[in-house]
Backbone of each chain as nested JSON, in Angstrom:
{
  "chains": [
    {"id": "A", "residues": [
      {"number": 1, "name": "MET", "atoms": {"N": [206.238, -56.545, -224.742], "CA": [207.854, -56.389, -225.672], "C": [207.235, -56.231, -226.903]}},
      {"number": 2, "name": "HIS", "atoms": {"N": [208.227, -55.185, -227.437], "CA": [208.566, -55.013, -228.584], "C": [209.808, -54.853, -229.317]}},
      {"number": 3, "name": "LEU", "atoms": {"N": [209.795, -55.298, -230.696], "CA": [210.932, -55.69, -231.81], "C": [211.685, -53.97, -231.56]}},
      {"number": 4, "name": "GLY", "atoms": {"N": [213.292, -54.273, -231.671], "CA": [214.095, -52.979, -231.789], "C": [215.345, -53.607, -232.781]}},
      {"number": 5, "name": "ARG", "atoms": {"N": [215.809, -52.211, -233.1], "CA": [216.985, -52.706, -234.034], "C": [218.406, -51.799, -233.463]}},
      {"number": 6, "name": "VAL", "atoms": {"N": [219.644, -52.515, -233.015], "CA": [220.137, -52.184, -231.987], "C": [221.332, -50.992, -233.045]}},
      {"number": 7, "name": "LYS", "atoms": {"N": [221.449, -49.748, -232.77], "CA": [221.931, -48.506, -233.701], "C": [223.198, -48.214, -232.804]}},
      {"number": 8, "name": "GLY", "atoms": {"N": [223.698, -48.702, -231.494], "CA": [225.005, -48.335, -231.301], "C": [225.019, -48.746, -229.983]}},
      {"number": 9, "name": "THR", "atoms": {"N": [226.212, -48.505, -228.97], "CA": [226.644, -48.609, -227.909], "C": [226.909, -47.526, -226.999]}},
      {"number": 10, "name": "VAL", "atoms": {"N": [226.423, -47.236, -225.809], "CA": [226.768, -46.457, -224.825], "C": [227.631, -46.616, -223.939]}},
      {"number": 11, "name": "VAL", "atoms": {"N": [228.64, -45.897, -223.511], "CA": [229.566, -45.85, -222.481], "C": [229.081, -44.413, -221.592]}},
      {"number": 12, "name": "ALA", "atoms": {"N": [229.229, -44.672, -220.486], "CA": [229.267, -43.578, -219.547], "C": [230.015, -43.935, -218.201]}},
      {"number": 13, "name": "THR", "atoms": {"N": [230.847, -43.019, -218.264], "CA": [231.909, -43.472, -216.71], "C": [231.29, -42.759, -215.704]}},
      {"number": 14, "name": "VAL", "atoms": {"N": [230.64, -41.881, -215.585], "CA": [229.922, -41.039, -214.024], "C": [228.687, -41.864, -214.644]}},
      {"number": 15, "name": "LYS", "atoms": {"N": [228.206, -42.651, -213.263], "CA": [226.78, -43.183, -213.437], "C": [226.136, -43.352, -211.844]}},
      {"number": 16, "name": "SER", "atoms": {"N": [224.738, -43.631, -211.889], "CA": [224.363, -44.362, -210.647], "C": [225.118, -45.305, -209.642]}},
      {"number": 17, "name": "PRO", "atoms": {"N": [225.247, -45.336, -209.091], "CA": [225.224, -46.388, -208.166], "C": [224.184, -48.022, -208.835]}},
      {"number": 18, "name": "GLY", "atoms": {"N": [224.875, -48.932, -209.255], "CA": [224.21, -49.799, -209.638], "C": [224.261, -50.215, -211.198]}},
      {"number": 19, "name": "LEU", "atoms": {"N": [224.741, -49.244, -211.939], "CA": [224.836, -48.917, -213.334], "C": [226.047, -49.485, -213.436]}},
      {"number": 20, "name": "GLU", "atoms": {"N": [226.972, -50.086, -212.875], "CA": [228.386, -50.316, -213.121], "C": [227.935, -51.852, -213.831]}},
      {"number": 21, "name": "GLY", "atoms": {"N": [229.165, -52.007, -214.763], "CA": [228.993, -53.037, -215.567], "C": [227.837, -53.406, -216.65]}},
      {"number": 22, "name": "ILE", "atoms": {"N": [226.847, -52.819, -216.647], "CA": [225.782, -52.86, -217.249], "C": [226.338, -52.462, -218.781]}},
      {"number": 23, "name": "ARG", "atoms": {"N": [226.01, -53.552, -219.837], "CA": [226.394, -52.651, -221.375], "C": [224.852, -52.141, -221.632]}},
      {"number": 24, "name": "PHE", "atoms": {"N": [225.058, -50.737, -222.367], "CA": [224.019, -50.325, -222.911], "C": [224.182, -49.814, -224.096]}},
      {"number": 25, "name": "LEU", "atoms": {"N": [222.884, -49.998, -224.789], "CA": [222.576, -50.024, -225.938], "C": [221.431, -49.182, -226.78]}},
      {"number": 26, "name": "VAL", "atoms": {"N": [221.842, -48.572, -227.796], "CA": [220.747, -47.822, -228.259], "C": [220.24, -48.404, -229.554]}},
      {"number": 27, "name": "VAL", "atoms": {"N": [218.589, -48.36, -228.758], "CA": [217.831, -49.176, -229.982], "C": [216.555, -48.617, -230.193]}},
      {"number": 28, "name": "GLN", "atoms": {"N": [216.274, -48.532, -231.704], "CA": [215.406, -48.17, -231.87], "C": [214.175, -48.737, -232.177]}},
      {"number": 29, "name": "PRO", "atoms": {"N": [213.125, -48.612, -231.529], "CA": [211.604, -49.619, -231.681], "C": [211.273, -49.605, -233.168]}},
      {"number": 30, "name": "LEU", "atoms": {"N": [210.704, -50.912, -233.283], "CA": [210.056, -51.03, -234.514], "C": [208.844, -51.262, -234.493]}},
      {"number": 31, "name": "ASP", "atoms": {"N": [207.723, -51.08, -236.092], "CA": [206.674, -51.039, -235.89], "C": [206.073, -52.264, -236.252]}},
      {"number": 32, "name": "ARG", "atoms": {"N": [205.293, -52.626, -236.667], "CA": [204.718, -54.12, -237.417], "C": [205.264, -54.39, -238.225]}},
      {"number": 33, "name": "ALA", "atoms": {"N": [205.815, -53.297, -239.342], "CA": [206.69, -53.627, -240.389], "C": [207.658, -53.368, -239.959]}},
      {"number": 34, "name": "ARG", "atoms": {"N": [208.096, -53.905, -239.087], "CA": [209.654, -53.495, -238.591], "C": [210.038, -52.429, -239.607]}},
      {"number": 35, "name": "LYS", "atoms": {"N": [209.448, -51.243, -239.561], "CA": [209.93, -50.387, -239.734], "C": [210.497, -49.563, -238.45]}},
      {"number": 36, "name": "GLU", "atoms": {"N": [211.298, -48.502, -238.384], "CA": [211.589, -47.779, -237.779], "C": [210.511, -46.355, -237.142]}},
      {"number": 37, "name": "ASN", "atoms": {"N": [210.477, -46.79, -235.825], "CA": [209.258, -46.082, -235.394], "C": [209.038, -45.634, -233.838]}},
      {"number": 38, "name": "GLY", "atoms": {"N": [209.179, -44.199, -234.234], "CA": [209.056, -43.555, -232.382], "C": [211.055, -43.147, -232.557]}},
      {"number": 39, "name": "GLU", "atoms": {"N": [210.921, -42.592, -230.743], "CA": [212.147, -42.11, -230.792], "C": [213.661, -43.648, -230.23]}},
      {"number": 40, "name": "ALA", "atoms": {"N": [214.229, -43.413, -230.4], "CA": [214.99, -44.287, -229.858], "C": [215.137, -44.551, -228.547]}},
      {"number": 41, "name": "VAL", "atoms": {"N": [215.38, -45.407, -227.762], "CA": [215.849, -45.907, -226.208], "C": [217.268, -46.098, -225.782]}},
      {"number": 42, "name": "VAL", "atoms": {"N": [217.508, -46.188, -224.741], "CA": [218.808, -46.706, -224.339], "C": [218.226, -47.405, -223.359]}},
      {"number": 43, "name": "CYS", "atoms": {"N": [218.836, -48.926, -223.783], "CA": [218.385, -50.275, -223.236], "C": [219.72, -50.854, -222.275]}},
      {"number": 44, "name": "ALA", "atoms": {"N": [219.575, -51.747, -221.427], "CA": [220.7, -51.927, -220.566], "C": [220.245, -53.253, -221.429]}},
      {"number": 45, "name": "ASP", "atoms": {"N": [221.425, -54.143, -221.557], "CA": [221.707, -55.396, -222.908], "C": [221.635, -56.724, -221.72]}},
      {"number": 46, "name": "ALA", "atoms": {"N": [220.376, -57.427, -221.129], "CA": [220.637, -58.522, -220.249], "C": [220.626, -60.012, -221.543]}},
      {"number": 47, "name": "THR", "atoms": {"N": [220.786, -59.412, -222.527], "CA": [221.836, -60.646, -223.439], "C": [222.837, -60.78, -223.054]}},
      {"number": 48, "name": "LEU", "atoms": {"N": [223.649, -59.674, -223.11], "CA": [224.824, -59.676, -222.576], "C": [225.959, -59.919, -224.442]}},
      {"number": 49, "name": "GLN", "atoms": {"N": [225.347, -59.877, -224.952], "CA": [225.994, -59.829, -226.458], "C": [225.199, -59.28, -227.717]}},
      {"number": 50, "name": "ALA", "atoms": {"N": [224.325, -58.617, -227.358], "CA": [223.511, -57.972, -228.629], "C": [224.537, -57.057, -229.086]}},
      {"number": 51, "name": "GLY", "atoms": {"N": [224.527, -57.116, -230.685], "CA": [225.798, -56.347, -231.364], "C": [224.686, -55.31, -232.611]}},
      {"number": 52, "name": "VAL", "atoms": {"N": [225.66, -54.542, -232.933], "CA": [224.716, -53.376, -233.615], "C": [224.523, -54.086, -234.992]}},
      {"number": 53, "name": "GLY", "atoms": {"N": [223.518, -53.152, -235.264], "CA": [222.519, -54.221, -236.681], "C": [221.629, -55.125, -236.187]}},
      {"number": 54, "name": "GLU", "atoms": {"N": [221.832, -55.595, -235.167], "CA": [220.93, -57.071, -234.75], "C": [219.274, -56.564, -234.279]}},
      {"number": 55, "name": "LEU", "atoms": {"N": [218.405, -57.587, -234.716], "CA": [217.119, -57.304, -234.562], "C": [216.835, -58.149, -232.856]}},
      {"number": 56, "name": "VAL", "atoms": {"N": [216.417, -57.14, -232.111], "CA": [216.412, -57.489, -230.913], "C": [215.204, -57.107, -230.143]}},
      {"number": 57, "name": "TYR", "atoms": {"N": [214.834, -57.899, -229.357], "CA": [213.407, -57.803, -228.522], "C": [213.69, -57.21, -226.677]}},
      {"number": 58, "name": "PHE", "atoms": {"N": [212.797, -56.188, -226.534], "CA": [213.155, -55.427, -225.361], "C": [212.548, -55.255, -224.714]}},
      {"number": 59, "name": "VAL", "atoms": {"N": [211.95, -55.208, -223.307], "CA": [211.108, -55.17, -222.401], "C": [211.206, -53.763, -221.571]}},
      {"number": 60, "name": "GLY", "atoms": {"N": [210.094, -52.855, -221.173], "CA": [210.111, -51.67, -220.773], "C": [209.278, -51.708, -219.366]}},
      {"number": 61, "name": "GLY", "atoms": {"N": [209.7, -50.983, -218.687], "CA": [209.224, -50.36, -216.946], "C": [210.021, -51.393, -216.149]}},
      {"number": 62, "name": "ARG", "atoms": {"N": [209.507, -51.651, -215.02], "CA": [210.2, -52.211, -214.32], "C": [210.98, -53.487, -214.49]}},
      {"number": 63, "name": "GLU", "atoms": {"N": [210.056, -54.402, -215.282], "CA": [210.578, -55.648, -215.9], "C": [211.888, -55.574, -216.572]}},
      {"number": 64, "name": "ALA", "atoms": {"N": [212.399, -54.209, -216.8], "CA": [213.919, -54.177, -217.425], "C": [214.654, -54.156, -216.33]}},
      {"number": 65, "name": "ALA", "atoms": {"N": [214.696, -53.757, -215.092], "CA": [215.672, -54.082, -214.131], "C": [215.316, -54.998, -213.412]}},
      {"number": 66, "name": "VAL", "atoms": {"N": [214.631, -55.712, -214.002], "CA": [214.187, -57.76, -213.229], "C": [215.166, -58.515, -213.955]}},
      {"number": 67, "name": "ALA", "atoms": {"N": [215.22, -57.807, -215.401], "CA": [215.955, -58.657, -216.201], "C": [217.693, -58.865, -215.917]}},
      {"number": 68, "name": "LEU", "atoms": {"N": [218.129, -57.907, -214.88], "CA": [219.765, -57.984, -214.877], "C": [220.231, -58.387, -213.186]}},
      {"number": 69, "name": "PRO", "atoms": {"N": [221.335, -58.385, -213.36], "CA": [221.989, -59.599, -212.026], "C": [221.579, -59.046, -210.819]}},
      {"number": 70, "name": "GLN", "atoms": {"N": [221.522, -57.444, -210.78], "CA": [221.192, -56.69, -209.439], "C": [219.864, -56.087, -210.134]}},
      {"number": 71, "name": "GLU", "atoms": {"N": [218.968, -56.668, -209.239], "CA": [217.362, -56.12, -209.666], "C": [216.786, -54.463, -209.314]}},
      {"number": 72, "name": "PHE", "atoms": {"N": [217.532, -54.241, -208.434], "CA": [216.827, -52.957, -207.839], "C": [218.144, -51.833, -208.309]}},
      {"number": 73, "name": "VAL", "atoms": {"N": [217.899, -51.413, -209.61], "CA": [218.815, -50.573, -210.193], "C": [218.337, -49.558, -211.324]}},
      {"number": 74, "name": "PRO", "atoms": {"N": [218.634, -48.299, -211.506], "CA": [217.884, -47.206, -212.129], "C": [217.875, -47.667, -214.053]}},
      {"number": 75, "name": "VAL", "atoms": {"N": [217.126, -48.783, -214.304], "CA": [216.74, -48.948, -215.806], "C": [215.549, -49.107, -215.765]}},
      {"number": 76, "name": "ASP", "atoms": {"N": [215.051, -48.652, -217.194], "CA": [213.639, -48.447, -217.718], "C": [213.628, -49.323, -219.065]}},
      {"number": 77, "name": "HIS", "atoms": {"N": [214.757, -50.083, -219.544], "CA": [214.634, -50.763, -220.978], "C": [215.564, -51.602, -220.557]}},
      {"number": 78, "name": "SER", "atoms": {"N": [215.013, -52.879, -221.254], "CA": [216.185, -53.944, -221.285], "C": [216.188, -54.68, -222.793]}},
      {"number": 79, "name": "VAL", "atoms": {"N": [217.274, -54.895, -223.376], "CA": [216.945, -55.754, -224.386], "C": [217.423, -57.243, -223.587]}},
      {"number": 80, "name": "VAL", "atoms": {"N": [216.385, -58.094, -224.097], "CA": [215.958, -59.693, -223.395], "C": [216.303, -60.703, -224.157]}},
      {"number": 81, "name": "GLY", "atoms": {"N": [216.342, -60.009, -225.575], "CA": [216.431, -61.543, -226.456], "C": [216.963, -61.03, -227.95]}},
      {"number": 82, "name": "ILE", "atoms": {"N": [217.766, -61.351, -228.232], "CA": [218.39, -61.415, -230.091], "C": [217.157, -62.394, -231.184]}},
      {"number": 83, "name": "VAL", "atoms": {"N": [216.611, -61.821, -232.113], "CA": [215.649, -62.33, -232.644], "C": [216.388, -63.251, -233.574]}},
      {"number": 84, "name": "ASP", "atoms": {"N": [216.123, -64.564, -234.029], "CA": [216.67, -65.565, -235.065], "C": [216.043, -65.021, -236.258]}},
      {"number": 85, "name": "GLN", "atoms": {"N": [214.546, -65.201, -235.849], "CA": [213.7, -65.071, -236.939], "C": [212.114, -64.544, -236.402]}},
      {"number": 86, "name": "VAL", "atoms": {"N": [210.982, -64.026, -237.396], "CA": [209.889, -63.937, -237.165], "C": [209.159, -64.24, -237.954]}},
      {"number": 87, "name": "GLU", "atoms": {"N": [208.292, -65.147, -237.628], "CA": [207.45, -65.736, -238.617], "C": [205.862, -65.354, -238.37]}},
      {"number": 88, "name": "ASP", "atoms": {"N": [205.396, -65.165, -240.035], "CA": [203.832, -64.622, -239.841], "C": [203.418, -66.024, -239.642]}},
      {"number": 89, "name": "LEU", "atoms": {"N": [202.237, -66.5, -238.519], "CA": [201.575, -67.266, -238.959], "C": [200.302, -67.493, -240.099]}}
    ]},
    {"id": "B", "residues": [
      {"number": 1, "name": "MET", "atoms": {"N": [194.665, -55.011, -219.372], "CA": [194.322, -56.298, -220.276], "C": [193.552, -55.356, -221.763]}},
      {"number": 2, "name": "PHE", "atoms": {"N": [194.023, -56.129, -222.478], "CA": [193.585, -55.85, -223.774], "C": [193.486, -56.834, -224.978]}},
      {"number": 3, "name": "LEU", "atoms": {"N": [192.654, -56.666, -225.998], "CA": [192.58, -57.73, -226.831], "C": [193.077, -57.43, -227.903]}},
      {"number": 4, "name": "ALA", "atoms": {"N": [193.744, -58.765, -228.798], "CA": [194.634, -58.77, -229.882], "C": [194.296, -60.127, -230.329]}},
      {"number": 5, "name": "ARG", "atoms": {"N": [195.027, -60.114, -231.679], "CA": [195.04, -61.224, -232.829], "C": [196.432, -61.665, -233.035]}},
      {"number": 6, "name": "VAL", "atoms": {"N": [196.558, -62.85, -232.37], "CA": [197.643, -63.182, -232.74], "C": [197.969, -63.529, -234.209]}},
      {"number": 7, "name": "TYR", "atoms": {"N": [199.417, -63.178, -234.718], "CA": [199.83, -62.999, -236.32], "C": [201.145, -63.876, -236.306]}},
      {"number": 8, "name": "GLY", "atoms": {"N": [201.999, -64.124, -235.394], "CA": [202.844, -64.181, -235.626], "C": [204.28, -64.853, -234.663]}},
      {"number": 9, "name": "THR", "atoms": {"N": [205.155, -65.435, -234.573], "CA": [205.984, -65.859, -233.409], "C": [207.474, -65.272, -234.037]}},
      {"number": 10, "name": "VAL", "atoms": {"N": [207.844, -65.017, -232.499], "CA": [209.123, -64.991, -232.678], "C": [210.252, -65.651, -232.645]}},
      {"number": 11, "name": "VAL", "atoms": {"N": [211.344, -66.128, -232.969], "CA": [212.551, -66.788, -232.391], "C": [213.533, -66.433, -232.163]}},
      {"number": 12, "name": "SER", "atoms": {"N": [214.185, -66.966, -231.202], "CA": [215.414, -66.339, -230.035], "C": [216.296, -67.562, -229.856]}},
      {"number": 13, "name": "THR", "atoms": {"N": [217.176, -67.597, -229.712], "CA": [218.124, -68.7, -229.093], "C": [218.837, -68.054, -228.292]}},
      {"number": 14, "name": "VAL", "atoms": {"N": [219.365, -66.922, -228.353], "CA": [220.115, -65.972, -227.021], "C": [219.174, -64.956, -227.049]}},
      {"number": 15, "name": "ASN", "atoms": {"N": [218.785, -65.076, -225.241], "CA": [217.739, -64.694, -224.621], "C": [218.065, -65.058, -223.312]}},
      {"number": 16, "name": "HIS", "atoms": {"N": [217.747, -63.85, -222.395], "CA": [217.66, -63.976, -220.828], "C": [217.038, -65.529, -220.49]}},
      {"number": 17, "name": "SER", "atoms": {"N": [217.459, -66.259, -219.613], "CA": [217.006, -67.602, -219.39], "C": [215.869, -67.919, -218.931]}},
      {"number": 18, "name": "TYR", "atoms": {"N": [214.953, -66.304, -218.815], "CA": [213.489, -66.715, -218.885], "C": [213.108, -67.299, -219.446]}},
      {"number": 19, "name": "PHE", "atoms": {"N": [213.235, -67.113, -221.024], "CA": [212.342, -67.119, -222.332], "C": [213.092, -68.377, -222.521]}},
      {"number": 20, "name": "ASP", "atoms": {"N": [213.397, -69.346, -222.149], "CA": [214.027, -70.47, -222.594], "C": [213.11, -71.399, -222.66]}},
      {"number": 21, "name": "GLY", "atoms": {"N": [212.756, -72.134, -223.663], "CA": [211.426, -72.98, -223.98], "C": [210.025, -72.101, -224.13]}},
      {"number": 22, "name": "ARG", "atoms": {"N": [210.083, -70.863, -224.031], "CA": [208.67, -70.015, -223.567], "C": [208.665, -69.942, -225.128]}},
      {"number": 23, "name": "THR", "atoms": {"N": [207.241, -69.33, -225.425], "CA": [206.754, -69.496, -227.285], "C": [206.49, -67.836, -226.933]}},
      {"number": 24, "name": "LEU", "atoms": {"N": [207.06, -67.005, -227.776], "CA": [206.993, -65.739, -227.815], "C": [205.953, -65.76, -229.236]}},
      {"number": 25, "name": "LEU", "atoms": {"N": [204.718, -64.877, -229.051], "CA": [203.914, -64.717, -230.06], "C": [203.397, -63.254, -230.633]}},
      {"number": 26, "name": "LEU", "atoms": {"N": [203.44, -62.816, -231.565], "CA": [203.227, -61.515, -232.299], "C": [201.898, -60.993, -232.19]}},
      {"number": 27, "name": "VAL", "atoms": {"N": [201.356, -59.778, -231.292], "CA": [199.76, -60.044, -231.59], "C": [199.257, -58.742, -232.122]}},
      {"number": 28, "name": "ASP", "atoms": {"N": [198.319, -58.49, -233.006], "CA": [197.926, -57.291, -233.2], "C": [196.963, -56.806, -232.371]}},
      {"number": 29, "name": "ARG", "atoms": {"N": [196.904, -55.526, -231.945], "CA": [195.935, -55.129, -231.17], "C": [195.004, -54.629, -231.754]}},
      {"number": 30, "name": "VAL", "atoms": {"N": [193.629, -55.169, -231.196], "CA": [192.137, -54.811, -231.724], "C": [191.476, -53.464, -231.244]}},
      {"number": 31, "name": "ASP", "atoms": {"N": [190.76, -52.907, -231.325], "CA": [189.79, -52.236, -231.4], "C": [188.619, -52.79, -230.525]}},
      {"number": 32, "name": "GLU", "atoms": {"N": [187.203, -52.285, -230.047], "CA": [186.252, -52.494, -229.583], "C": [185.347, -53.332, -230.808]}},
      {"number": 33, "name": "ASN", "atoms": {"N": [185.706, -52.928, -232.009], "CA": [184.98, -53.636, -233.135], "C": [186.265, -54.551, -233.66]}},
      {"number": 34, "name": "LEU", "atoms": {"N": [187.619, -54.916, -232.973], "CA": [188.037, -56.215, -232.879], "C": [188.813, -55.934, -234.51]}},
      {"number": 35, "name": "GLU", "atoms": {"N": [189.074, -54.48, -234.927], "CA": [189.622, -54.334, -235.976], "C": [190.87, -53.776, -235.024]}},
      {"number": 36, "name": "PRO", "atoms": {"N": [192.055, -53.757, -236.183], "CA": [193.604, -53.688, -235.93], "C": [193.751, -52.189, -235.457]}},
      {"number": 37, "name": "THR", "atoms": {"N": [194.153, -52.238, -234.388], "CA": [194.709, -50.702, -234.239], "C": [195.729, -50.145, -234.835]}},
      {"number": 38, "name": "GLY", "atoms": {"N": [196.774, -50.745, -235.591], "CA": [197.894, -50.862, -235.767], "C": [199.222, -51.07, -234.911]}},
      {"number": 39, "name": "GLY", "atoms": {"N": [199.062, -51.066, -233.437], "CA": [199.872, -51.7, -232.656], "C": [200.037, -52.917, -232.745]}},
      {"number": 40, "name": "TYR", "atoms": {"N": [201.123, -53.689, -232.235], "CA": [201.284, -54.963, -231.791], "C": [201.793, -54.78, -230.692]}},
      {"number": 41, "name": "MET", "atoms": {"N": [202.326, -56.271, -230.403], "CA": [203.279, -56.58, -229.328], "C": [203.722, -57.994, -228.951]}},
      {"number": 42, "name": "ILE", "atoms": {"N": [204.664, -58.126, -228.16], "CA": [205.516, -59.435, -228.619], "C": [204.636, -60.103, -226.713]}},
      {"number": 43, "name": "ALA", "atoms": {"N": [204.301, -61.086, -226.916], "CA": [203.738, -61.358, -225.943], "C": [204.175, -62.866, -225.451]}},
      {"number": 44, "name": "VAL", "atoms": {"N": [204.322, -63.256, -224.387], "CA": [204.425, -65.025, -223.98], "C": [203.519, -65.22, -223.515]}},
      {"number": 45, "name": "ASP", "atoms": {"N": [203.157, -67.038, -224.717], "CA": [201.996, -67.415, -224.636], "C": [201.825, -68.191, -223.536]}},
      {"number": 46, "name": "SER", "atoms": {"N": [200.573, -68.131, -222.016], "CA": [200.433, -69.142, -221.351], "C": [199.243, -70.079, -221.756]}},
      {"number": 47, "name": "VAL", "atoms": {"N": [198.436, -69.783, -222.693], "CA": [197.083, -70.745, -223.055], "C": [197.424, -71.541, -224.209]}},
      {"number": 48, "name": "GLN", "atoms": {"N": [198.263, -71.632, -225.16], "CA": [198.643, -71.98, -226.084], "C": [197.688, -71.997, -227.006]}},
      {"number": 49, "name": "ALA", "atoms": {"N": [198.006, -70.455, -227.677], "CA": [197.083, -69.445, -228.15], "C": [197.766, -69.592, -229.541]}},
      {"number": 50, "name": "GLY", "atoms": {"N": [196.833, -69.916, -230.811], "CA": [196.857, -70.193, -231.86], "C": [196.933, -68.971, -233.222]}},
      {"number": 51, "name": "ALA", "atoms": {"N": [197.942, -69.341, -234.244], "CA": [197.032, -68.295, -235.16], "C": [196.226, -67.921, -235.298]}},
      {"number": 52, "name": "GLY", "atoms": {"N": [195.838, -66.355, -235.704], "CA": [194.49, -65.782, -235.696], "C": [193.263, -65.764, -234.716]}},
      {"number": 53, "name": "GLU", "atoms": {"N": [193.974, -66.269, -233.492], "CA": [193.174, -66.176, -232.335], "C": [192.994, -65.0, -232.076]}},
      {"number": 54, "name": "LEU", "atoms": {"N": [191.867, -64.74, -231.178], "CA": [191.141, -63.537, -230.706], "C": [191.918, -64.084, -229.177]}},
      {"number": 55, "name": "VAL", "atoms": {"N": [192.866, -62.961, -228.779], "CA": [193.362, -63.213, -227.342], "C": [193.019, -61.938, -226.53]}},
      {"number": 56, "name": "LEU", "atoms": {"N": [193.29, -62.714, -225.16], "CA": [193.293, -61.631, -223.834], "C": [194.507, -61.188, -223.546]}},
      {"number": 57, "name": "VAL", "atoms": {"N": [195.135, -60.482, -223.501], "CA": [196.575, -60.056, -223.093], "C": [196.884, -59.08, -221.897]}},
      {"number": 58, "name": "LEU", "atoms": {"N": [197.401, -59.672, -220.946], "CA": [197.835, -58.867, -219.919], "C": [198.812, -58.011, -219.915]}},
      {"number": 59, "name": "ASP", "atoms": {"N": [199.235, -56.738, -219.6], "CA": [200.366, -55.969, -219.709], "C": [200.937, -55.481, -218.382]}},
      {"number": 60, "name": "GLU", "atoms": {"N": [201.056, -56.382, -217.558], "CA": [201.659, -56.164, -216.429], "C": [202.294, -57.067, -215.785]}},
      {"number": 61, "name": "GLY", "atoms": {"N": [203.469, -56.468, -215.097], "CA": [204.712, -57.556, -214.517], "C": [204.134, -58.263, -213.718]}},
      {"number": 62, "name": "THR", "atoms": {"N": [203.678, -57.611, -212.076], "CA": [203.47, -58.628, -211.444], "C": [202.786, -60.191, -211.846]}},
      {"number": 63, "name": "GLY", "atoms": {"N": [201.349, -59.462, -212.378], "CA": [200.418, -60.885, -213.02], "C": [201.198, -61.66, -213.97]}},
      {"number": 64, "name": "ALA", "atoms": {"N": [201.957, -60.947, -214.746], "CA": [202.548, -61.669, -215.719], "C": [203.199, -62.622, -214.833]}},
      {"number": 65, "name": "ARG", "atoms": {"N": [204.356, -62.477, -214.265], "CA": [205.245, -63.513, -213.49], "C": [204.948, -64.28, -212.376]}},
      {"number": 66, "name": "GLN", "atoms": {"N": [203.564, -64.049, -211.767], "CA": [202.629, -64.806, -211.252], "C": [201.906, -66.069, -212.381]}},
      {"number": 67, "name": "VAL", "atoms": {"N": [201.798, -65.527, -213.66], "CA": [200.656, -66.347, -214.381], "C": [201.841, -67.476, -214.818]}},
      {"number": 68, "name": "THR", "atoms": {"N": [202.82, -66.821, -214.804], "CA": [204.182, -67.969, -215.876], "C": [205.191, -68.655, -214.776]}},
      {"number": 69, "name": "GLY", "atoms": {"N": [204.602, -68.313, -213.345], "CA": [205.47, -69.387, -212.475], "C": [206.814, -68.622, -212.029]}},
      {"number": 70, "name": "ASP", "atoms": {"N": [207.15, -67.31, -212.402], "CA": [208.527, -67.514, -212.383], "C": [208.859, -65.925, -212.089]}},
      {"number": 71, "name": "PRO", "atoms": {"N": [209.133, -65.48, -210.026], "CA": [208.6, -64.564, -209.369], "C": [210.403, -63.968, -210.271]}},
      {"number": 72, "name": "LYS", "atoms": {"N": [211.127, -63.887, -210.866], "CA": [212.402, -63.893, -211.307], "C": [212.279, -63.159, -212.892]}},
      {"number": 73, "name": "GLY", "atoms": {"N": [211.152, -63.405, -213.582], "CA": [211.087, -63.09, -214.904], "C": [211.009, -61.855, -215.51]}},
      {"number": 74, "name": "PRO", "atoms": {"N": [211.924, -61.574, -216.15], "CA": [211.527, -59.973, -216.841], "C": [210.528, -59.94, -217.906]}},
      {"number": 75, "name": "VAL", "atoms": {"N": [208.991, -60.264, -217.21], "CA": [208.22, -60.341, -218.177], "C": [206.916, -59.341, -217.965]}},
      {"number": 76, "name": "ARG", "atoms": {"N": [206.607, -58.757, -218.86], "CA": [205.051, -57.883, -218.588], "C": [204.031, -58.288, -219.479]}},
      {"number": 77, "name": "THR", "atoms": {"N": [204.254, -58.838, -220.456], "CA": [203.266, -59.054, -221.326], "C": [202.708, -60.807, -221.594]}},
      {"number": 78, "name": "VAL", "atoms": {"N": [201.829, -61.121, -221.099], "CA": [201.341, -62.608, -221.315], "C": [200.076, -62.374, -221.711]}},
      {"number": 79, "name": "ILE", "atoms": {"N": [200.013, -63.86, -222.866], "CA": [198.545, -64.004, -223.018], "C": [197.877, -64.872, -222.377]}},
      {"number": 80, "name": "VAL", "atoms": {"N": [196.816, -64.202, -221.686], "CA": [195.711, -64.938, -220.625], "C": [194.807, -65.79, -220.796]}},
      {"number": 81, "name": "GLY", "atoms": {"N": [194.051, -65.539, -221.979], "CA": [193.248, -65.935, -222.28], "C": [193.09, -65.851, -224.019]}},
      {"number": 82, "name": "ILE", "atoms": {"N": [191.756, -67.119, -224.13], "CA": [191.67, -67.109, -225.678], "C": [190.458, -66.81, -225.86]}},
      {"number": 83, "name": "VAL", "atoms": {"N": [189.707, -66.084, -226.645], "CA": [188.435, -65.248, -226.253], "C": [187.358, -66.023, -227.329]}},
      {"number": 84, "name": "ASP", "atoms": {"N": [186.722, -66.515, -226.614], "CA": [185.313, -67.321, -227.368], "C": [184.477, -66.303, -228.249]}},
      {"number": 85, "name": "GLU", "atoms": {"N": [183.838, -65.298, -227.164], "CA": [183.038, -64.184, -228.052], "C": [183.288, -62.785, -226.972]}},
      {"number": 86, "name": "VAL", "atoms": {"N": [182.997, -62.108, -228.071], "CA": [183.182, -60.235, -226.98], "C": [181.259, -59.595, -227.578]}},
      {"number": 87, "name": "ASP", "atoms": {"N": [180.73, -59.548, -226.273], "CA": [179.431, -59.166, -226.431], "C": [179.31, -57.608, -226.494]}},
      {"number": 88, "name": "GLY", "atoms": {"N": [177.994, -57.139, -226.543], "CA": [177.63, -55.984, -226.642], "C": [177.777, -54.965, -227.721]}},
      {"number": 89, "name": "PRO", "atoms": {"N": [177.06, -53.398, -227.217], "CA": [176.836, -52.719, -228.299], "C": [177.913, -52.334, -229.31]}},
      {"number": 90, "name": "ARG", "atoms": {"N": [177.802, -52.386, -230.683], "CA": [179.007, -52.284, -231.508], "C": [178.385, -51.002, -232.227]}}
    ]}
  ]
}
């Protein structure tokens, strides 16, 4: 999992079966210093309440679909948590 | 699996229910000389790893779900060991 910043939301009317009712977010991955790094990805929102500007963590791969109510859906990234705080130990 | 060093935690209250009560640790990936590569990961802790410790990290979902005991967990990255020693030519 990595940290990301929510940049926006995506609405699509025409989509593959299984994607109905899923919130989609544009998420910019962040590096170790929490600077933007790499290309933005579209994530399903498994928290149902991540908003634009929020710091989140997301999972990629097969596990992204496991995070959703219906497991066998064509999703490859999911936001699984909203970050309150990042603490350096 | 890869080697990494624990450097932080992520605190979160709104999350997928799988993460309730679990510790999320930030780890720096390290190379064969145990030097940071610049990459990092957020991993679920399964071994009570502490700050600065060198750890063994699994990045594969089926094993991660098995180790953390939840077949429905949306998890891929788990700390599965605390490294005592890395041996070999450097």
